[in-house]
SEKOLRO-394334 format. One record per atom (N, C-alpha, C, O): x, y, z. Coordinates in steps of 0.001 Angstrom, whole numbers, plus 500000, padded with zeros to 6 digits. Layout:
N
XYZ...
REM end
This chain:
414
054467085356533915054825084972532541054120085918531578052956086275531755054889086318530529054299087183529500053494086315528576054048085396527971052215086563528440051337085724527637051094086349526283051152087566526105050814085459525324050538085932523958049158086561523955048270086140524696048988087552523133047730088255523022047128088041521635047840087760520671045836088175521553045169088076520241045540089238519362045847090315519873045523089057518017045871090159517116044965091365517357043748091234517486045566092499517413044835093750517650044101094149516396044604093942515292042903094725516543042168095195515353042882096308514639042524096629513506043905096930515269044656097998514639045989097502514086046918098291513917046098096171513796047352095596513305047766096268511997046940096630511159049093096419511863049651097074510666049977096060509557050521096442508521049655094783509759049904093776508709049088094098507460047917094467507553049717093956506286049033094292505051048004093243504688048242092046504853046877093684504201045845092778503739046174092338502307046974092989501635045569091245501834045818090840500449045518091929499435046204092050498419044500092715499712044169093814498781045309094838498712045646095349497644045897095124499898047008096075499913048230095517499219048898096227498467048532094245499466049672093615498782049510093642497281050462093927496555048296093345496802048034093398495364048199094817494806048766095022493733047682095791495572047765097177495096049202097647494975049527098445494095050069097155495859051474097607495816052290096865494769053268097406494253051909095647494450052762094834493561052190094647492170052858094077491307050965095112491925050363094818490646051096095502489489051160094958488386051651096698489739052364097371488672053570096578488202053800096440487001054353096049489164055519095269488804055116093958488136055763093535487178054066093312488621053617092074488023053094092283486604053354091470485717052370093356486395051856093639485049053012093917484083053002093450482944054018094689484552055180094960483694055935093673483366056386093487482235056072092778484359056729091496484111055963090675483118056550090043482239054615090676483250053777089915482326053919090430480920054044089649479978053900091768480763054072092349479434055419091971478846055514091672477656056461091981479664057798091609479191057847090176478707058422089885477658057236089271479478057214087849479084056437087671477791056907086998476874055217088286477704054414088162476484055171088731475295055189088117474228055792089887475455056545090474474361057705089604473901057958089477472703058422088994474875059526088096474519059067086893473777059691086491472794057951086282474235057412085100473543056959085466472149057236084735471198056263086591472007055798087016470695056945087304469750056906086931468577057970087971470266059151088285469425059852087003468980060271086873467830059969086054469921060604084784469561059794084002468559060350083333467688058453084082468678057591083350467752057675083948466355057681083224465360057739085261466290057803085931464979059097085618464254059112085421463039060206085573465027061497085370464393061952083926464354062997083621463779061182083031464959061620081635465069061813080993463708062666080119463552061043081408462731061148080765461438062269081298460587062575080688459562062903082401460944063916082987460086065161083363460846066004084068460291065329082945462060066492083337462859067493082199462848067262081152463451068602082405462164069646081376462068070927081929462650071026083111462980071900081057462767073121081413463418074148082074462519073889082389461358075313082271463094076429082877462344076902081952461247076961080734461419077238082548460118077745081831458931076739080846458390077118079862457753075464081090458629074387080239458109073913080796456763073593081983456689073855080014455727073439080545454403071968080929454351071521081487453350071194080643455411069805081047455478069614082332456260068514082886456275070661082817456908070560083977457806070833085293457075071800085428456325069943086252457324070119087585456764070753088528457768070882089721457493071149088024458921071823088864459910073196089294459429073736088694458500073776090322460040075096090793459574076150089683459564077022089674458695076084088762460503077079087693460575076646086448459790077379085460459742075472086493459183075003085380458364075646085392456990076463086257456673075254084401456167075855084270454819074812084064453745075068083416452730073646084613453970072572084447452969072904085146451654072549084649450584073581086291451721073920087003450501074852086169449630074703086137448409075816085490450261076724084616449501075963083493448820076198083194447649075043082867449564074283081763448987073403082251447835073282081547446832072792083421447941071965083919446896072762084236445611072283084003444501073976084765445784074808085034444622075195083745443923075232083693442693075483082707444688075819081420444103074630080808443353074781080252442265073476080921443948072274080370443281071992081104441984071559080513440994072250082421442010072016083204440781072937082790439645072642083050438478074057082145439979075007081677438957074854080199438684075732079578438087073737079630439121073427078248438803074013077211439725073960076014439441074581077670440847075154076722441843074082076307442816073445077165443427073862075023442980072863074562443943073493074604445355074620074152445560072755075143446290073237075275447670072358074420448578071148074635448652072945073477449250072242072611450162072834072695451545074055072672451697071986072794452568072419072884453954072394071498454546071386070800454439073482071081455171073606069798455866073868070060457347074705070888457706073137069341458198073326069542459654073823068286460335074063068304461542073986067199459606074534065973460189075724065506459369075849065836458190076574064757459989077774064251459318077401063288458197078065063259457161076362062513458391075915061584457351075544062322456087075906061897454990074831063417456223074454064209455046075656064789454344075721064824453116076623065251455148077807065880454547078693064862453825079143065119452708078945063714454450079812062710453823079152062060452603079826061720451631077848061896452663077123061314451535077182062212450327077263061737449194077141063511450560077121064462449438078479064701448819078560065244447718079565064307449500080911064548448987081126063840447662080789062665447519081686064553446690081935063976445378082706064922444498082957066060444893083100064476443285083941065311442413083232066577441930083904067545441573081909066600441908081187067789441431080606068606442589079691069407442398081152068390443796080605069029444977081696069783445757082820069306445912081327070959446233082162071704447197081513071533448552080344071871448739082258071018449481081777070815450849082398071858451769083600071827452036081560072794452258082036073827453187081687073390454612080519073172454933082695073266455452082508072853456843082607074109457691083704074613457928081460074621458153081407075905458821082003075866460235082503076884460713081958074739460895082467074667462269083234073391462525082772072553463300084385073208461909085131071959462124085566071732463554085776070591463967085704072810464321086151072685465706085051072130466623085329071715467748083794072125466133082701071569466912082604070054466774081918069403467562083272069500465796083217068068465552084100067300466561085163067765466973083623066134466927084433065279467819085559064673467016085545064743465787086538064077467683087672063461466989087206062356466033087677062327464896086311061451466428085841060438465495085132061054464279085284060570463158084353062127464511083686062776463394084699063404462414084523063337461197085752064007462964086754064618462120087475063580461272087709063808460085087833062438461865088505061398461100087583060819460014088029060537458902086318060650460341085372060142459355085207061114458200085157060714457037085124062420458541084987063426457492086220063423456586086094063570455370087402063260457165088615063272456356088662062083455394089053062226454235088254060894455896088237059717455027087276059879453853087542059422452741086133060553454136085120060721453093085542061736452033085161061606450870086317062734452416086662063830451476088023063622450794088265064183449725088910062824451400090253062710450871090261062150449456091078062567448634089373061219449159089345060567447826088103060950447024087790060312446019087396061989447467086134062334446789086352063012445460085488062954444585087520063671445289087774064413444063087129065773444056087266066514443083086424066124445124085793067453445181086613068426446005087763068148446348086025069555446319086704070585447115086094070594448516084878070503448679086960070706449518086530070809450888087086072115451477088293072356451451086199072937452000086586074210452612086414074077454122085325073759454599087458074313454852087416074269456309087567075667456859088544076362456580086585076066457644086552077424458177087241077481459539086718076958460523088387078102459597089138078371460835089360077133461707089061077171462901089882076025461135090181074879461972091383075215462908092334075882462502091302074737464147092350075030465116093528074105465001093555073225464141094513074299465870095769073519465787095588072012465873096256071272465151094686071537466751094504070115466878093658069573465730093886068457465264092695070349465278091767069897464242092479069684462921092166068732462207093416070532462579094083070403461272094903069114461203095127068605460104095354068574462319096127067338462288095274066168461803095812065176461311093932066272461938093047065202461499092444065490460132092327064585459305092061066730459886091404067090458627092361067478457518092023067375456339093556067923457885094568068317456884095922067920457391096692068791457795096259066635457393097564066177457914098717066887457229098712067093456015099705067256458032100858067973457532100771069439457666101770070130457468099594069970458001099392071429458166099514071799459646099100071042460524100068072931459895100175073446461260099443074790461351099554075643460470098709074946462420097968076197462648098738077087463631099280076606464626098777078348463344099471079333464177098465080314464767097325080391464308098895081079465806097957081952466540097216082937465629097664083285464536096071083359466135095149084252465442095736085650465285096470086146466140095382086264464158095753087654463898094488088414463480093565087795462952094415089714463695093201090465463325092887090370461832093773090294460980091579090380461559091116090341460161091226091759459591090759092724460196091850091862458421092002093148457763092154092929456254092234091791455792092193093999455513092329093882454083093744093448453731094711094132454064093862092288453044095158091721452681095208091480451206094181091204450585096380091578450628096547091260449201096873089773449077097434089193450007096531089140447940096695087684447819098136087203447883098441086248448596099034087866447134100464087500447136100683086028446851101499085380447506099947085487445859100104084084445478099666083926444044099203084881443420099811082702443506099493082424442111098116081773441952097753081393440839097328081630443049096025081029442954095116081934442123094957083116442427094527081370441083093707082193440150092547082881440866092270084050440596091859082174441779090735082788442470091182083977443310090485084991443366092337083865443964092817084956444790093301086130443929093026087287444247094024085829442832094501086922441981093337087671441331093397088892441188092280086956440937091117087623440324090361088455441350089828089511441010090304088002442596089567088728443630090353089932444119089783090983444413091660089769444202092491090875444694092403090986446228092281089983446932092468092198446709092454092422448164091141091931448752090070092158448189091237091252449894090066090717450594090299090773452096091431090868452571089195090712452824089264090739454291089639089365454805088786088489454947090904089184455079091421087922455525092238088095456822092445089213457293092681086999457367093422086990458635092952085842459488092669084760458976092866086059460767092441084978461666093564084006461953094709084407462160093229082711461963094264081686462172095093081576460896094586081716459784096382081322461094097297081234459966097862079831459860097930079112460857098276079424458633098641078045458417099970077942457661100326078793456847100671076869457970101864076514457211101796075027456898101201074250457645102407074642455795102428073231455396103839072873454926104066072715453726104777072745455846106153072439455464106264071072454775105649070094455200107059071030453704107255069743453005106157069403452036106146068287451518105224070303451757104160070025450810104174071073449693104917072052449753103362070854448703103260071787447574102006072648447697101423073028446682101590072957448896100388073747449122100566075159448596101676075690448549099453075753448203099425077133447722098998078028448877097907077867449424099867078978449247099610079831450395099279081249449929100029081843449154098160081783450402097716083114449967097346083986451163097168083501452280097238085260450900096824086261451879097676086143453178097153085830454248098963086396453054099827086263454252099546087372455248099307088523454884099582086984456537099404087919457641100582087685458590100712086617459187101424088690458715102663088569459514103490087372459051104037086628459865103573087201457742104447086165457184103824084795457023104451083924456421102626084556457525101982083254457407100636083391456717099937084388456902100274082401455929099090082492455057097815082269455873097777081451456792096759083030455504095433082839456100094499082093455132093338081840455453095017081747453950094288080891453019095299079880452473096326080265451915095006078591452636095946077557452210095171076519451403094117076052451835095693076162450235095056075186449366095963073964449239097114074064448815095408072796449622096141071511449549095512070646448479094302070419448471096361070162447565095867069221446553095654067871447153096496067400447917094544067217446834094273065862447279094176064952446057094311065403444919093940063673446308093876062690445221092668062919444322091673063518444731092774062435443102091695062493442111091242063952441827090052064239441698092233064845441739092021066246441344091142067016442340090536068024441978091075066564443545090382067338444580091330068243445326092543068183445125090787069080446183091636069924447024090924070270448330089705070154448457091731070695449283091217071129450585091673072561450814092862072864450718090726073438451115091023074856451317090826075162452811089777074875453386091849075744453411091776076165454806091698077686454853092564078383454324090650078187455493090422079622455629090610080004457081090006079393457962091439081003457348091706081387458738090580082145459382090509082227460608089685082709458573088560083488459115087398083432458135087609083418456923086158083398458656084992083389457769084453084776457456083423084895456793085126085836457919084539087174457862084151087615456447083149088309456274084938087218455430084633087685454078083360087054453540082847087504452515082830086021454202081577085405453789080359086008454481079227085676454131080571086879455448079466087469456177078728088488455308079317089134454442077451088611455557076632089572454794077184090985454884077197091711453890077636091378456057078072092745456280079383093105455570079696094281455386080143092076455175081446092333454553081474091927453059082464092196452379080449091312452559080504090726451221080716091784450139081323091500449106080220093003450370080348094051449341081628094889449504081771095925448855082533094461450343083760095210450584084940094468449934084931093246449783085951095258449559087166094695448954086784093756447800085859094046447041087493092644447676087159091621446671086520090422447324086673089304446834085797090623448434085238089520449191084235088725448402084267087495448445083342089373447681082301088655446917082956087817445818082563086670445601083942088372445129084603087627444053085314086394444614085233085307444042086030086579445766086745085445446349085761084371446796086017083182446605084634084777447393083629083794447836083053083006446703082921081786446791082695083710445599082098083022444447083051082051443800082643080973443368084326082418443725085279081540443063085658080346443933085843079248443408085779080528445247086117079404446110084949078459446280085136077242446300083758078990446402082583078167446689081859077720445405081054076789445446082142078378444267081447078075443032082260077338442021081923077371440837083328076664442423084146075918441471083496074619441001083902074070439977082486074111441736081717072927441393080248073290441281079819074300441838079473072487440573078055072833440399077214072670441649076097073184441701077707071982442645076946071750443873077769072232445072078971071978445163077103072921445975077723073374447219076918072794448379075711073016448470077578072057449258076955071559450478077536072354451641078735072310451917076655073076452308077043073955453414076788073190454726075657073119455206077846072629455286077741071748456463077855072596457716078889073206457986076728072622458502076689073294459789076632072236460901075553071731461211077765071901461498077790070876462545076797071201463658076654072359464050076123070193464155075121070361465180075435069422466351075866068285466157075211069920467552075384069101468747074330068016468838074491067054469589073245068163468078072195067171468092072477066018467108071676065090467001073583066075466411073942065022465466074229063720466206075100063719467076073554062619465916073812061348466608075243060892466510075732060221467419075947061237465423077315060775465270078259061468466225079405061042466370077799062556466902078677063265467831078981062433469050079993062675469706078140061449469389078356060628470550078783059210470206078920058376471101078995058923468933079373057580468494080867057520468272081513058544468047081401056346468333082837056122468149083034055320466889082352054319466669083964055755466058084188055029464808085115053844464976085477053187464000085498053573466202086347052409466469087800052614466220088582051678466385088211053811465822089623054067465580090275054601466834089699055431467537091457054135467112092153054557468322092488056016468252092697056575467175092537056636469429092881058035469477094377058277469473094837059379469773095128057256469135096579057418469148097061058482468223098102059091468470096313058737467128096745059792466201096446061160466715096775062152466064095816061246467893095526062559468461096756063150469092096762064332469436097781062375469251098969062829469982100146062841469022100285061981468153100944063796469203102168063877468428102007064679467178103015065082466596100823064937466729100620065724465515099972067022465856098805067041466248100695068134465723100113069437465986100274069809467450100461068973468334100187071117467648100327071644469013098989071646469722097938071776469094099037071500471039097827071528471833097516072903472378096575073082473151098333073895471957098076075239472484096721075696472012096289075365470908096056076453472848094744076940472483094861078226471715095759079028471972093987078431470795093921079661470046092533079861469526091706078958469648092234080997468954090908081246468409090551080195467378091337079924466471089387079607467504088918078610466566089286077196466946088831076260466289090122076986468019090499075622468360089380074901469051088960073840468589088879075435470141087803074789470880086693075818471133086962077014471246085495075364471218084362076248471476084013076210472950083963075142473559083775077363473513083359077474474909081825077379474984081136077379473965081316077300476224079882077224476421079197078475475836078136078366475221079797079657476025079186080883475531079115080903474009078219081526473439080066080214473333080011080159471876078826079399471377078373079622470255078287078467472216077184077637471812075835078260472147074798077774471695075841079324472931074604080011473320074230081013472231075065081843471871073026080973471700072626081949470671072770083372471202072526083634472380073171084289470319073400085667470718072159086319471308072265087178472183070974085913470831069751086499471389069573086200472855069079087045473601069969084998473291069852084661474720070809085508475553070466085940476653072007085743475027072989086554475757072454087983475929072533088560477013071907088545474837071351089880474915070173089914475848070030090854476630069309088891475783068150088842476688068570088793478141067977089467478983069596087994478449070096087911479826070643089250480281070424089658481421071366089947479380071911091235479740070786092231479998070876093026480933069744092206479201068629093144479386067870092846480679067456093768481381067688091571480994067017091220482250067839091637483450067294092107484449069146091471483359070037091901484450069947093408484652069854093885485783069974094153483557069843095587483637068496096001484222068425096914485045067418095320483791066091095626484325066022095335485816065419096099486570066636094234486251066627093884487675067417094948488468067003095331489563068545095420487921069322096450488612068520097757488722068525098404489770067840098135487650067032099352487697065866099207488675065526100155489384065250098016488714064177097801489671064703097874491126064027098395492013065890097354491344066479097408492684066759098865493083066518099268494222067273099645492120067522101071492421066218101813492680066133102663493566065195101472491883063898102115492065063317101846493445062778102740494098063438100586493875062914100239495201063806100790496288063303101172497345065096100847496081066012101313497130065895102795497366066306103280498420065346103537496418065262104992496618064373105330497795064454106436498331063513104386498215062598104651499319063237104328500667062699104671501720064388103666500620065030103302501871065833104464502397066309105288501616065991104547503668066752105630504299066659105502505808066167104497506320067134106525506530067078106475507996065623106514508490064746107086507844065402105904509626064087105922510232063712107320510696064557108053511209062473107685510522061979109010510930060772108803511806060080107789511709060527109768512660059384109731513567058158110297512844058211111390512281057084109562512865055834110047512225054688109896513227054684109021514093053752110767513065052543110692513898051690109548513394051487109388512191051189108748514338050347107625513951049010108130513413048459109110513914048501107458512397047233107925511828046061107740512778045039108411512627046185106843513755045138106601514735045765106562516125046968106348516275044945106768517115045423106706518498045398105244518971044425104515518778046501104860519589046625103491520080046857103544521606047703104295522091046119102765522314046270102769523778047645102232524158048210101362523494048155102783525246049490102379525707049523100899526064050533100222525874048394100407526588048333098980526951048489098088525725049111097027525797047927098518524606048060097713523392049524097684522917050025096650522475050192098840523020051599098882522632052428097981523531053304097253523064052139098038524836052870097183525781052614095704525495053536094891525551051371095359525190051046093991524882051725093517523594052213092391523504051741094393522622052400094026521362053889093796521551054445092833521023054551094700522325055975094508522562056247093268523376057208092542523123055385093026524370055546091844525187055400090567524345056105089581524556054459090615523379054284089460522513055530089212521675055919088062521475056155090263521187057379090121520394058512089538521251059236088641520819058650090067522471059684089549523371059470088076523667060414087287523683058185087710523907057894086316524212058175085420523022058735084337523189057802085841521835058044085040520625059510084827520387059927083764519925060309085849520706061767085740520498062490085172521688063710085013521663061721084853522771062343084332523996063409085286524519064466084863524988063110086594524428064080087638524778063830088116526195063435089265526389064054087249527213063859087684528596064846088754529023064533089598529863066031088718528450067026089743528776066560091142528375066694092101529134066006091232527155065503092545526695064289092980527504064147094158527834063413092029527824062232092390528604062652092870530004062138093875530493063584092152530646064056092557531978064741093923531922064542094757532805065532094145530903066217095435530798065207096553530624065364097630531200064142096297529811063115097340529628062383097631530929062095098789531234062073096569531716061394096766533013062274097554533965061798098490534608063555097194534070064471097859534993064699099318534599064719100207535450064869099550533297065102100927532840063942101837533191064135102944533692062715101354532921061539102171533219061408102391534713061083103498535143061660101342535533061560101474536993062602102458537520062285103288538372063839102380537029064880103303537508064546104739537175064798105647537967063960104946535960063608106305535551062534106882536500062642108023536950061514106085536792060452106578537687060956106765539119060620107758539763061751105830539621062248105917541012063188107106541138063223107754542184063970107412540062064897108554540128064125109850540319064558110727541067062963109981539636062173111211539835061659111286541272061601112367541858061289110140541836060765110152543230061836110454544270061534110969545346063094110131543945064180110333544923065006111569544567066091111753545117064522112416543664065218113660543277066610113404542669067513114230542804066768112271542012068033111973541323067920112533539885066913112285539222068892113256539406068828113798538043068614112683537008069106111567537177067877112998535940067555111992534934068816111397534299068849110211533973069855112227534125071051111718533483071815110732534345072680110008533854071482110705535679072181109781536573071241108699537100071579107987538046070072108577536493069092107615536947069596106178536772069149105285537493070510105936535836070962104604535565072398104369536023073072103442535573072850105241536939074180105085537545073970104492538940073400105129539826074450103247539110074171102560540348074739103292541577074139103277542651075909103932541397076517104641542524075753105830543023075968106279544148074854106356542201074057107524542556072650107092542972072126107565543981072041106194542195070651105830542451070498104954543709069580105172544500071370103987543895071176103053545008071226103744546376070366103454547208072179104639546658072153105342547962070904106163548190070392106231549308070394106807547099069184107618547210067985106741547569067152107130548388067898105557546957066772104667547217066885104114548629065888104058549349068078103706549037068284103152550380067873104143551473067403103739552537068050105424551211067703106433552206066201106659552317065737107243553296065427106200551319063993106463551331063158105287551835062026105487552274063689104073551780062893102913552162063306102428553550064428102674553993062421101757554211062699101235555551062786099727555561063403099147556453062171099080554574062222097601554544063556097172553954064177097886553167063963096008554354065232095440553834064938094012553388063812093524553479065952093388552921065821091993552490066026091836550985066497090789550542065701092802550226065942092758548792067273093429548482067579094519548966068011092771547699069279093370547263068952094362546155068656093966545028069006095654546477068627096684545504069512096628544271069037096865543161070776096324544444071681096316543282071286095208542308071282095403541092070953094029542869070547092939541988069184093194541369068924092812540228068305093854542144066962094112541650066977095151540537066273094986539540067754096210540679067744097309539707068801097162538612068624097701537520069900096442538879070989096371537904071477094930537707072564094725537167070712093948538126071168092572538081071135091925536709070846092584535710071433090637536662071451089903535400070046089573534924069065089798535633069963089039533719068652088664533147068082087463533876068847086603534312066784087373534021066153086236534660066414084941533873066575084970532653066454083829534572066771082549533939065564081936533270065728081119532364064333082299533684063146081710533108061977082707533220062137083795533773060800082324532690059668083209532695059171083513534117058739084625534419059246082511534960058802082735536356059657083780537041059136084639537752060964083720536837061869084707537409061594086108536852061723087102537568061212086181535563060889087465534952059635088069535588059590089263535881058603087214535799057374087705536423057677088186537855057169089218538294058525087407538582058885087808539957059637089121539948059435089945540841060495089340538972061226090603538905060271091764538701060426092804539342059277091612537817058306092680537598057519093021538879057259094189539171057147091972539634056426092230540878057307092921541894056847093824542592058540092527541994059449093160542969059748094619542592059871095469543475059862094908541323060079096296540891058844097147541233058975098283541690057660096591541011056437097328541337056385097579542848056054098682543283056708096564543643056665096731545101057676097773545546057364098590546412058890097771544974059892098748545336059435100179544982059630101102545772058845100355543826058375101671543413057261102174544332057222103355544680056350101266544726055276101664545637055863102081546995055412103055547596056854101350547462057463101697548756058167103042548713058063103841549643058887103284547619059566104569547481058543105717547380058752106790547947057452105485546665056453106520546458055764106879547795055443108045548025055542105915548648054792106142549892055710106526551055055236106847552145057020106490550819057911106791551939058016108283552220058731108689553136
REM end
């Protein structure tokens, strides 16, 4: 039986010191990356807001619009819950709903009830086909079109004074109503004004792009923004939040009105996907980490390649090598490989003793007759001994090794 041996003092297993020496560079780089990310997030945490946020100075934010309104005496208040938005609705207030598609059906119905009779102005940013059936009954939303410079082509004073503006996005029609349609894109308006009770109105905007910081100084965007959002002394900028408790509550109204009004086709602005809810910084961070991981993999892979023969830095006794290989065979229960190694070595040595060429040492038809001619003892089946199957157990493997040694001694002394 092949027995396990104690670890050799010349083992090639890495010590903890060696493992640390090889990996400390990568660990230090990872630590620096984590510390830098945390520090960057901490520095920007107080001023980093989302898209269309009046507090955000990012290109897609709307801080510039809010500052212009404040400079003209308009108070700007940010609301993040439906309760705040509905409470603030009134004849002297403009309520801007930045993400109507994020609201649940009960929230949308509650918002419509609060604004329909408020006498104020309600601006809906890019409501989708299903959303308009609840927030602006009678309006239909059509597929998205690219945002570009469009002329007003309507009698709305705010649009005529602003002139050309960056409009487009979702388009709207209101058949059978007296709505004012402006900034047509492919024949359908991207700005629609609906009159409501008590001198109020609802404005549907197909795209929020003209409110972004990066576009406010182009075309007549600033003028259009100031006139639409500054028609009342107070502006409530409603940013729907998933943390709003009303998002999970039911107002007790049946969802029967969800069917039959408006198309269910999907289009830009109708429903938000998971990626829309993830802050852009996280997406960029994930992309950077993925790129870093790929570069690290390439850096490590450059060392891989075909095996090459190298001189050992120290001399190792043949017995130690044999013991190490035997230990591996035993651990893997690889009696077939051990038997094959024993037979191959025995055939090679016996071939030299019987003058059989090395290239034919493992050909049974050549080696067996040569061996039979040199030995006088019988009883062992040479074919089974030199070319037979793998032993069934450890005892059979030990017996095979002894028989091969005996055969080699007999051939050598013959």
